[in-house]
C-alpha positions in Angstrom: -11.1 156.2 182.6 -10.9 160.0 182.6 -14.6 160.3 183.1 -14.6 157.8 186.0 -11.9 159.8 187.8 -13.6 163.1 187.2 -16.8 161.7 188.6 -14.9 160.5 191.6 -13.3 163.9 192.2 -16.7 165.6 191.8 -18.4 163.6 194.5 -15.6 164.2 197.0 -16.1 165.6 199.7 -19.2 165.4 201.8 -17.2 166.4 204.8 -13.5 166.6 205.8 -11.7 164.8 208.6 -13.1 161.9 210.6 -16.6 161.0 209.9 -18.1 159.1 212.9 -20.7 157.4 210.8 -18.2 155.6 208.6 -18.5 151.9 209.4 -14.8 151.0 208.9 -12.1 150.6 211.5 -9.1 151.7 209.5 -5.6 151.9 211.1 -3.8 154.2 210.6 -6.7 156.8 210.5 -7.0 158.3 207.0 -6.6 162.0 206.7 -10.1 162.5 205.3 -12.9 160.0 205.2 -16.7 160.4 204.7 -19.7 158.4 203.7 -20.2 158.0 200.0 -23.1 157.0 197.8 -24.8 153.7 197.9 -23.4 150.2 198.5 -20.9 148.3 196.4 -21.5 144.6 196.0 -18.3 142.5 195.8 -19.2 139.2 194.1 -17.7 136.5 191.9 -18.4 138.6 188.8 -16.5 141.7 190.0 -13.9 142.7 187.5 -10.5 144.1 188.5 -9.1 146.7 186.2 -5.7 148.3 186.4 -3.5 150.8 184.6 -0.2 149.3 183.5 1.8 151.5 185.9 0.3 149.8 189.0 -0.5 146.3 187.6 1.9 144.6 190.1 -0.2 146.1 192.9 -3.4 145.0 191.3 -2.0 141.5 190.9 -1.1 141.6 194.6 -4.7 142.5 195.5 -6.2 139.9 193.1 -4.1 137.2 194.7 -5.1 138.3 198.2 -8.7 138.4 197.2 -8.5 134.9 195.7 -7.0 133.6 199.0 -9.7 135.4 200.9 -12.7 134.1 198.9 -11.6 131.0 197.0 -12.7 132.7 193.8 -10.3 133.4 190.9 -10.0 137.1 189.9 -8.1 138.2 186.8 -6.5 141.6 186.4 -7.5 143.3 183.2 -6.4 146.4 181.5 -8.3 149.7 182.0 -9.2 150.4 178.4 -12.6 148.7 178.5 -14.4 150.0 181.6 -17.9 148.3 182.2 -20.9 150.2 183.5 -21.1 148.3 186.8 -19.3 146.1 189.4 -15.6 146.7 189.0 -12.6 147.7 191.0 -10.2 150.1 189.3 -6.6 150.9 190.1 -5.1 154.0 188.6 -1.6 155.5 188.9 -1.9 157.6 185.8 0.9 160.0 186.8 3.5 157.5 187.8 5.7 158.5 184.8 4.5 162.1 184.7 5.3 163.5 188.1 5.5 167.0 186.8 1.7 167.2 186.4 0.3 165.6 189.5 -3.5 165.5 190.1 -4.8 168.6 191.8 -7.0 168.2 194.9 -9.2 170.4 197.0 -7.6 171.8 200.2 -6.7 169.4 203.0 -7.2 170.3 206.6 -4.7 172.1 208.9 -1.0 171.5 208.5 -1.7 169.3 205.4 -2.2 172.5 203.4 1.6 172.8 203.4 1.5 170.0 200.9 0.0 172.5 198.4 -3.0 170.3 197.9 -1.1 167.6 196.0 -1.1 163.8 196.6 2.5 163.1 197.8 4.4 160.0 196.8 2.5 157.7 199.1 -0.9 159.3 199.1 -4.0 157.8 197.5 -7.8 158.3 197.0 -10.6 155.8 197.3 -14.1 156.3 196.0 -16.6 153.4 196.6 -20.2 153.7 195.5 -22.9 151.5 194.1 -21.1 151.2 190.7 -17.4 150.7 191.5 -14.4 151.0 193.8 -11.7 153.3 192.4 -8.3 153.6 194.0 -6.2 156.3 192.4 -2.8 157.8 193.2 0.1 159.6 191.5 2.4 156.7 192.2 2.1 152.9 192.5 3.1 153.1 196.1 0.0 155.2 196.8 -2.1 152.6 195.1 -0.6 149.9 197.3 -1.5 151.8 200.4 -5.0 152.3 199.1 -5.2 148.5 198.8 -4.3 148.1 202.4 -7.1 150.4 203.4 -9.5 148.4 201.2 -8.3 145.2 202.9 -9.3 146.7 206.2 -12.7 147.7 204.8 -13.4 144.0 204.2 -14.2 141.8 207.2 -11.6 140.0 209.3 -12.9 136.7 207.8 -11.0 137.7 204.6 -7.7 137.3 206.3 -8.3 133.7 207.1 -9.8 132.7 203.7 -13.4 132.8 205.0 -14.9 135.8 203.1 -18.2 134.6 201.6 -19.5 136.3 198.5 -21.5 138.4 197.8 -20.3 141.0 200.3 -21.6 144.5 200.5 -19.4 147.6 201.2 -20.9 150.8 202.3 -20.0 153.7 199.9 -17.1 155.7 201.2 -14.7 158.5 200.1 -11.2 158.6 201.4 -8.3 161.0 200.7 -5.1 160.0 202.5 -1.4 160.9 202.8 1.2 160.2 205.4 2.7 162.7 207.9 6.2 161.2 207.9 8.2 159.4 205.1 10.1 157.1 207.5 7.8 154.7 209.4 9.8 151.8 210.7 10.2 148.7 212.9 13.7 147.8 214.1 14.0 144.1 214.8 17.1 142.7 216.6 17.9 139.3 215.2 21.4 139.2 216.8 20.4 138.6 220.4 17.8 136.0 219.4 17.7 134.6 215.9 14.3 134.9 214.0 13.3 132.6 211.2 12.7 133.9 207.7 9.1 132.9 207.9 8.6 135.2 210.9 10.3 138.0 209.1 8.1 137.7 206.1 5.0 137.5 208.3 6.1 140.8 210.0 6.7 142.4 206.6 3.1 141.5 205.6 1.7 143.1 208.8 4.0 146.1 208.4 2.6 146.7 204.9 -1.0 146.3 206.2 -0.4 149.1 208.6 1.5 151.3 206.1 4.9 151.0 207.7 7.5 151.3 205.0 10.9 150.5 206.6 12.3 147.3 208.1 15.5 148.1 210.1 17.3 144.7 210.4 19.7 144.5 213.3 22.0 141.8 212.1 25.2 141.9 214.1 26.0 142.4 217.8 28.1 140.9 220.7 25.8 137.9 220.9 25.8 136.9 217.2 26.7 137.7 213.6 23.7 136.8 211.4 24.6 137.8 207.9 26.7 135.6 205.5 29.8 137.4 204.2 31.5 135.2 201.6 34.9 136.9 202.0 34.9 136.2 205.7 33.3 132.7 206.3 34.3 132.6 210.0 31.8 135.3 210.7 29.0 132.7 210.4 31.0 129.6 211.2 32.1 131.0 214.5 30.4 134.4 215.1 26.9 133.2 214.5 27.0 130.8 217.4 27.3 131.2 221.2 27.6 128.8 224.1 24.9 129.5 226.6 25.4 129.3 230.4 23.9 125.8 230.4 26.3 124.6 227.7 23.8 124.7 224.9 24.8 126.0 221.5 22.6 128.8 220.2 22.6 130.7 217.0 21.9 130.9 213.3 22.4 133.2 210.3 20.9 134.3 207.1 22.4 133.1 203.8 22.9 135.6 201.1 20.2 133.9 199.1 17.8 134.2 202.1 18.6 137.9 202.4 18.0 138.5 198.7 14.6 136.8 199.0 13.6 138.9 202.1 14.7 142.1 200.4 12.8 141.3 197.3 9.7 140.3 199.3 9.9 143.5 201.2 10.2 145.5 198.0 7.1 143.9 196.6 5.3 145.3 199.7 6.9 148.8 199.2 9.1 148.3 202.2 12.8 149.2 202.3 15.1 147.0 204.3 17.9 148.8 206.1 20.6 146.5 207.4 22.6 147.4 210.6 26.2 146.3 210.9 27.4 147.4 214.4 30.7 149.3 214.7 33.0 150.0 216.4 31.3 148.6 219.5 29.0 145.7 220.0 31.4 143.7 217.9 32.4 140.7 220.1 30.9 138.2 217.6 33.1 139.5 214.8 36.2 139.6 217.0 35.5 136.1 218.2 35.7 135.0 214.6 38.7 137.1 213.7 40.7 138.0 216.9 43.1 140.3 215.1 40.2 142.8 214.7 40.4 143.6 218.4 43.0 145.7 220.2 44.5 142.8 222.2 44.5 140.2 219.4 43.6 137.6 222.0 40.8 135.1 221.3 37.4 135.9 222.9 34.1 134.2 222.9 30.8 135.2 221.4 29.0 136.8 224.3 26.2 134.9 226.0 25.2 137.7 228.4 23.6 141.1 227.8 25.4 144.3 228.3 28.2 146.5 226.9 31.6 144.9 226.5 35.0 146.4 226.3 36.3 144.4 223.3 35.6 146.5 220.2 37.1 146.9 216.7 40.7 148.3 216.9 40.8 151.8 215.4 44.6 151.7 215.0 44.7 148.6 212.8 44.4 149.0 209.1 43.2 145.4 209.0 40.1 146.5 210.7 39.1 148.9 207.9 40.1 146.4 205.2 37.8 144.0 206.9 34.9 146.4 207.3 35.2 147.6 203.6 35.1 143.9 202.6 32.0 143.4 204.7 30.3 146.6 203.5 30.9 145.8 199.8 28.9 142.6 200.1 26.3 144.3 202.3 25.8 147.0 199.7 25.3 144.4 197.0 22.7 142.6 199.1 20.7 145.7 200.1 19.9 148.0 197.1 18.2 150.7 199.3 19.9 154.0 199.9 20.6 153.5 203.7 23.1 151.5 205.7 23.0 151.6 209.5 26.4 151.4 211.2 25.4 151.6 214.8 28.0 153.7 216.7 26.4 153.4 220.1 27.7 152.3 223.5 31.4 152.3 222.7 33.6 151.8 225.8 37.1 153.3 225.1 39.1 151.3 227.6 40.8 149.1 225.0 41.6 152.1 222.8 43.2 153.8 225.8 45.5 150.8 226.4 46.2 150.1 222.8 49.5 151.2 221.3 48.1 151.1 217.7 45.1 153.3 218.6 47.3 155.8 220.5 49.6 155.9 217.5 46.6 156.6 215.2 45.5 159.4 217.5 48.9 161.0 217.4 49.3 160.6 213.6 45.8 162.0 212.9 46.1 164.8 215.5 43.2 163.5 217.5 42.7 165.0 220.9 41.1 162.0 222.6 39.3 158.7 222.1 36.0 160.4 221.3 37.7 162.0 218.3 39.1 158.6 217.4 35.6 157.3 217.3 34.6 160.2 215.0 37.6 159.3 212.8 36.5 155.6 212.7 32.9 156.5 211.9 34.0 159.0 209.2 36.2 156.5 207.4 33.4 153.9 207.2 30.8 156.5 206.2 33.2 157.9 203.5 33.6 154.4 202.0 29.8 153.9 202.0 29.4 157.3 200.4 31.6 156.1 197.5 29.0 153.3 197.2 26.2 155.9 196.9 24.9 154.9 200.3 23.6 157.2 203.1 24.7 156.3 206.6 22.5 156.1 209.7 24.1 156.0 213.2 22.8 156.1 216.8 23.0 159.4 218.5 26.3 158.7 220.2 28.0 159.4 216.8 27.3 163.0 217.5 29.7 163.0 220.5 32.4 164.1 218.1 32.6 165.5 214.6 29.9 164.1 212.3 30.2 163.4 208.6 27.9 165.7 206.7 25.7 163.0 205.1 25.1 161.1 208.4 21.5 160.5 209.5 21.1 160.5 213.3 18.8 158.0 215.0 18.1 159.4 218.4 17.4 156.8 221.1 18.6 158.6 224.4 15.5 160.9 224.3 14.7 163.4 221.6 17.7 165.6 222.3 20.0 163.8 219.9 17.6 164.3 217.1 17.0 167.9 218.0 20.8 168.6 218.1 21.1 166.8 214.7 18.5 168.8 212.8 19.8 172.1 214.3 23.2 171.1 212.8 21.6 170.4 209.5 21.4 166.6 209.7 18.3 164.5 209.0 17.1 162.6 212.1 15.0 159.5 213.0 13.4 159.5 216.4 13.2 156.3 218.6 13.5 157.4 222.2 13.5 154.8 225.0 10.6 156.7 226.6 8.1 155.7 223.9 9.6 153.5 221.2 11.4 150.6 223.0 9.0 147.7 222.6 11.3 145.4 224.6 10.2 147.4 227.6 7.4 146.0 229.7 3.9 147.5 229.4 4.4 149.1 232.8 6.9 151.5 231.2 5.4 151.8 227.7 1.8 150.8 227.0 -0.4 151.4 224.0 -1.6 154.8 225.1 2.0 156.0 225.8 3.1 155.0 222.3 0.1 156.8 220.8 1.0 160.0 222.8 4.4 160.1 221.1 5.2 162.8 218.6 8.6 162.8 216.9 9.0 166.5 216.5 10.2 168.4 219.6 8.9 171.9 220.3 10.9 174.9 219.3 12.1 173.8 215.8 11.5 176.0 212.8 9.8 174.6 209.6 13.1 173.7 207.9 14.4 171.8 211.0 11.0 170.0 211.4 11.3 168.8 207.8 14.7 167.2 208.6 13.0 164.8 211.0 12.2 161.8 208.7 10.0 160.0 211.1 10.5 157.4 213.8 11.0 153.7 214.6 9.7 151.3 217.1 12.7 149.3 218.4 12.3 145.7 219.3 15.5 144.5 221.0 15.4 140.9 221.8 17.8 140.2 224.8 14.7 139.0 226.7 12.4 138.3 223.7 13.0 135.0 221.9 10.8 134.4 218.9 8.0 132.7 220.8 7.1 135.9 222.8 7.9 138.4 220.1 4.3 139.0 218.9 3.2 139.9 222.4 5.8 142.6 222.7 5.3 144.2 219.3 1.5 144.0 219.0 -0.7 145.9 219.5 1.8 148.7 220.2 2.9 148.7 216.5 -0.6 149.8 215.6 -0.2 152.9 217.7 3.1 153.7 216.1 1.7 153.3 212.6 -1.0 155.9 213.4 1.5 158.3 215.0 3.7 158.2 211.9 1.0 158.2 209.2 -1.9 160.3 210.6 -1.6 164.1 211.1 -1.8 165.1 214.8 -5.0 167.0 214.5 -6.7 163.8 213.2 -5.7 161.6 216.2 -7.7 160.7 219.2 -6.8 157.9 221.5 -10.3 156.8 222.5 -11.4 156.7 218.9 -8.2 154.8 218.0 -8.7 152.2 220.8 -12.2 151.4 219.5 -10.6 150.6 216.2 -7.8 148.5 217.8 -10.4 146.5 219.6 -11.8 145.5 216.2 -8.3 144.7 214.9 -7.6 142.1 217.6 -9.5 139.5 215.6 -7.7 140.5 212.4 -4.3 140.1 214.1 -5.3 136.6 215.3 -6.4 135.7 211.8 -2.9 136.8 210.6 -1.3 134.5 213.0 -0.2 137.2 215.5 -0.3 136.2 219.1 -0.7 139.8 220.3 -0.2 140.9 223.8 -2.2 143.2 226.1 -2.6 146.9 225.3 -1.7 147.9 228.9 -0.8 146.4 232.2 -4.2 145.0 233.1 -4.2 146.3 236.6 -2.4 148.5 239.0 -1.7 147.5 242.6 -2.3 150.0 245.4 -0.7 149.4 248.8 -1.9 151.6 251.7 -1.9 151.6 255.4 -5.2 150.3 256.7 -7.5 152.6 258.6 -6.3 153.8 262.1 -8.3 151.1 263.8 -6.0 148.5 262.2 -2.5 149.7 263.1 0.4 147.9 261.4 -1.8 146.5 258.7 -1.3 146.9 254.9 -4.3 147.0 252.6 -3.9 145.9 249.0 -6.4 146.9 246.3 -6.5 146.4 242.5 -7.5 149.0 239.9 -8.4 147.6 236.5 -6.7 149.5 233.7 -8.8 147.9 231.0 -12.4 146.7 230.6 -13.2 143.0 230.6 -10.1 142.1 232.7 -10.3 139.3 235.1 -7.9 139.3 238.0 -7.0 136.4 240.3 -4.2 136.0 242.9 -2.9 133.7 245.6 -1.1 134.7 248.8 1.4 132.9 250.9 3.5 133.9 253.9 6.9 135.5 253.1 10.1 135.2 255.0 11.0 132.5 257.5 7.8 130.6 256.7 8.2 130.9 252.9 9.4 127.3 252.5 6.3 126.1 254.4 4.2 127.7 251.6 1.3 128.3 253.9 -1.3 129.5 251.5 -3.7 132.2 252.7 -6.2 131.6 249.9 -7.2 132.5 246.4 -9.0 135.7 245.6 -10.7 137.3 242.6 -9.3 140.8 243.0 -12.7 142.5 243.7 -12.2 143.1 247.4 -9.2 144.6 249.3 -6.7 142.2 250.9 -5.3 143.1 254.3 -2.3 141.7 256.1 -0.2 142.5 259.2 2.4 139.9 258.1 4.8 139.9 255.2 3.2 138.0 252.3 4.0 137.1 248.7 1.2 137.7 246.3 1.2 136.1 242.8 -1.2 137.8 240.5 -2.6 136.9 237.1 -5.0 138.4 234.7 -6.9 137.4 231.6 -8.2 139.5 228.7 -10.3 138.3 225.8 -9.4 134.7 226.9 -5.7 135.5 226.9 -3.5 135.2 229.9 -1.3 138.2 230.8 2.1 136.9 229.8 3.8 138.3 232.9 3.0 136.7 236.3 3.2 139.6 238.7 4.8 139.0 242.0 4.4 141.5 244.8 5.9 141.1 248.3 4.0 143.1 250.7 5.9 143.9 253.9 4.3 146.0 256.7 6.8 147.3 259.1 7.3 150.2 261.6 8.4 152.7 258.9 5.7 151.5 256.4 4.4 154.6 254.6 5.8 157.1 257.0 7.3 160.4 255.9 10.6 160.1 254.1 13.0 162.7 252.6 15.8 161.9 250.2 18.9 163.7 249.2 18.9 162.8 245.6 16.8 162.9 242.4 15.9 159.4 241.4 16.4 158.4 237.8 13.3 159.1 235.8 13.4 155.5 234.6 13.7 154.0 238.1 11.7 156.1 240.5 10.2 153.1 242.4 7.0 155.1 242.5 8.3 158.4 243.9 9.8 159.9 247.0 8.0 157.4 249.3 9.2 154.4 247.4 11.7 153.3 250.1 9.0 152.9 252.7 6.0 151.9 250.5 5.8 148.3 251.9 6.7 146.6 248.6 9.9 144.6 248.2 11.6 144.6 244.8 11.9 141.3 242.8 14.8 139.9 240.9 13.7 142.0 237.9 15.2 145.5 238.5 12.7 146.9 235.9 9.7 145.8 238.0 8.9 149.4 238.9 9.6 148.9 242.6 13.4 149.6 242.7 14.6 153.2 243.1 17.9 154.1 241.5 20.5 156.8 241.1 23.6 156.8 238.8 27.0 158.0 240.0 25.7 159.3 243.3 25.3 158.3 247.0 21.8 157.8 248.5 20.7 159.4 251.8 17.2 158.9 253.2 15.7 160.2 256.5 12.5 158.6 257.8 10.2 160.3 260.3 8.3 157.7 262.3 5.9 160.3 263.8 6.6 159.4 267.4 9.4 157.7 269.3 9.0 154.0 268.9 11.1 151.0 270.0 13.2 149.4 267.2 15.8 146.7 267.0 16.5 146.0 263.3 17.0 148.0 260.1 17.6 146.4 256.7 17.7 147.4 253.1 17.8 145.4 249.8 20.3 146.2 247.0 20.4 145.0 243.5 23.7 143.9 242.0 24.2 143.3 238.3 27.5 144.5 236.9 26.5 143.8 233.3 24.0 146.6 233.6 26.5 148.8 235.6 24.5 148.1 238.8 26.7 147.6 241.9 25.8 147.0 245.5 26.9 149.9 247.7 30.4 149.8 249.1 29.0 150.4 252.5 25.8 151.5 254.3 25.6 153.5 257.5 22.5 153.6 259.7 21.7 156.4 262.3 18.9 157.1 264.8 17.7 160.4 266.3 15.1 161.7 268.6 14.9 165.2 267.1 16.3 164.9 263.6 19.3 167.0 264.5 21.5 165.0 266.8 22.3 161.6 265.2 23.7 158.5 266.7 25.4 156.0 264.3 24.3 152.5 264.9 26.9 150.9 262.5 28.5 151.3 259.1 28.1 148.0 257.3 30.5 146.9 254.6 29.3 145.2 251.4 28.8 141.4 252.0 29.7 140.4 248.4 32.5 141.4 246.1 32.1 143.9 243.3 33.0 141.2 240.7 30.2 138.8 241.6 28.6 137.9 238.3 24.9 137.6 237.4 21.8 139.2 238.9 21.5 139.1 242.7 19.9 140.9 245.7 22.1 141.7 248.6 20.4 142.5 252.0 22.2 144.8 254.4 20.7 144.0 257.8 21.6 145.4 261.2 20.5 144.0 264.6 21.1 146.2 267.6 19.8 146.5 271.2 16.3 147.8 271.5 16.3 151.6 271.2 13.8 154.4 271.1 13.9 156.6 268.1 11.7 158.9 266.0 14.1 159.5 263.1 16.1 157.0 261.1 18.8 157.9 258.5 20.4 155.7 255.9 23.6 156.7 254.0 24.5 154.4 251.2 27.8 154.9 249.3 28.1 154.3 245.6 30.7 151.8 244.5 32.3 154.4 242.3 32.9 154.4 238.6 32.9 151.0 236.9 36.3 149.5 237.7 39.1 148.6 235.3 38.1 145.0 235.0 34.6 146.0 233.9 33.5 146.2 230.2 32.7 149.9 230.7 35.5 151.1 233.0 35.2 154.7 234.2 31.4 154.9 233.5 29.2 156.0 236.4 27.7 153.0 238.2 24.2 152.6 239.6 22.7 152.1 243.1 19.4 150.3 243.2 17.5 150.2 246.6 13.9 148.9 247.2 12.9 149.4 250.9 14.2 150.5 254.3 12.6 147.9 256.6 12.3 148.9 260.3 11.4 146.3 262.9 
């Protein structure tokens, strides 16, 4: 075997980096890849040889190859190496880490690795004689196998690989950029079957992701069996939906052990998340004495942040959590336990005698310090169990235990603050890593542009950033649509976290993704679109068509087919007078308000989101507007002109049309260009208290001829109460005698902090507006 490996090393490397002539679409992109010598023929006589140290990995490959070809392959030892036609797996140094294999220099920043194969690195040499996969550790051999899988055709994934099959000779040297490459899957909001989880583990392994972060508890369900506390699954695992249906499920301890063992066989670590002290309604529903009030509550059936949290002043709470964590630690042998720590409203603690007594006895200044005390006690208990603790970045709002790993989701700032304080960090900002967000917010290209290390960190601080996670929250993603949310975006994240930045190129990557669509289908993945298939542009028609809106479509992807239908909007909506069906190739013009329903297909798949656009030409349509506030970067509505762009927001406040501010009033001034006759002004406002979105308390409208002297038309009070539940749109409309005006001003007043009855009392509320319509 030594001669084989020396020969392999001698023939590396024709060239470093990405070789454009290599005929393999491998994701993530290997660090170094080049054409090798000759062609290897895989046939029914091919022998599979393995060192003892990586025999389980060789057995994994032999079983996969049997399913791919229908041929039976036996794993043999590596003492008798033939002259031809064999696949050899070698992890010679798995028990001798002090003398790792020396390699030639790697490109760029990889030289910091001192030319060694790290824990997960591997080499592949394929020529006319053999395929040799070698590594210092069995994990590296496993990742080499995943690369070899991708070198074989898609037909192999569906058991249709016909032998013999020829593989072009290739040489690969590969090693990951980050050690933590994860998918977080929320199984609390929607329960996912064990079969789905195992399927996802298979695909994670294929793309060299090595961590499965399992979100098991939240307000809407407790999903893990705890034998000491059976009501957690008898009560906490089930909720009553708005229609009266019972929804839920949980994983037995036996099922959890099976999943953890299955993941381990794929070199994937499972990190469980047990949420505390917030997001704990399901647990308190099962055991009401864990809450501050002690009163019974229900498992939540809506999404949001809720005020009932674990009581920090009650010793029973910590007794309960220690009992839970003892069983969790037994079920999950990995070194990490995630304890949440995010979105903790303090209202109950502020009103709780026990919590206030705890603050006094522990000399805690406020409820933020009480949260730090809470986190510290649980983290200390887990440290005694030899576990490292991960928490969302809110845990840094107070004192942080020294061994806590920070997962930064509110941007990169939390992770940056963590590493500067000496903590390890995992990056998963909402801007790039939240796969529950629609493609309009985060598409494949945006994920690929992500880099987990902020600028300005020194080498030591950079080293404290373990990697990143793509987060799949499932409030709006039951199992049947999960695939379309996660894929193909997970492929981009896999390359972000494995491949060194200097080796990455989106255009090259997307060509490989295009080839992987068929592989995903063969694996049973009902993948979604890589991007929103089209963008909609609404403009004023040319001057010879005053008062007319022109709608055009820009295709964001090749091979996209667009179709849409149009009907009148407003008073005639019920009449449903269709204005025709169109193919999206020519502009559509209208002088009347219309509702457009737009669909797209790509590779025979329908875009899962039916896009609705309400186009509303009016007298202020696309006129100059100035605003007194900075819109939220997450809800710009399209920029400064969003309030007069001629598009009406839908009942989805994330549709990209609504413009929003938090904790502020909104003032907008429209210049109509000339004095015109007007008689009505209206605005639409979103109201959804679960998301802290309140209609304005009142809205005042003004007119002016010169933009200096203003006449108030009226000050309208809110038409619905602040406690109205659910998602709704409130229209503030003012009719007045016909008047001449050039300038129009709207002043909308924020409802104020979330009120005492709210689940997040005192937090700044949002204003969401979509259009100032002038008639």
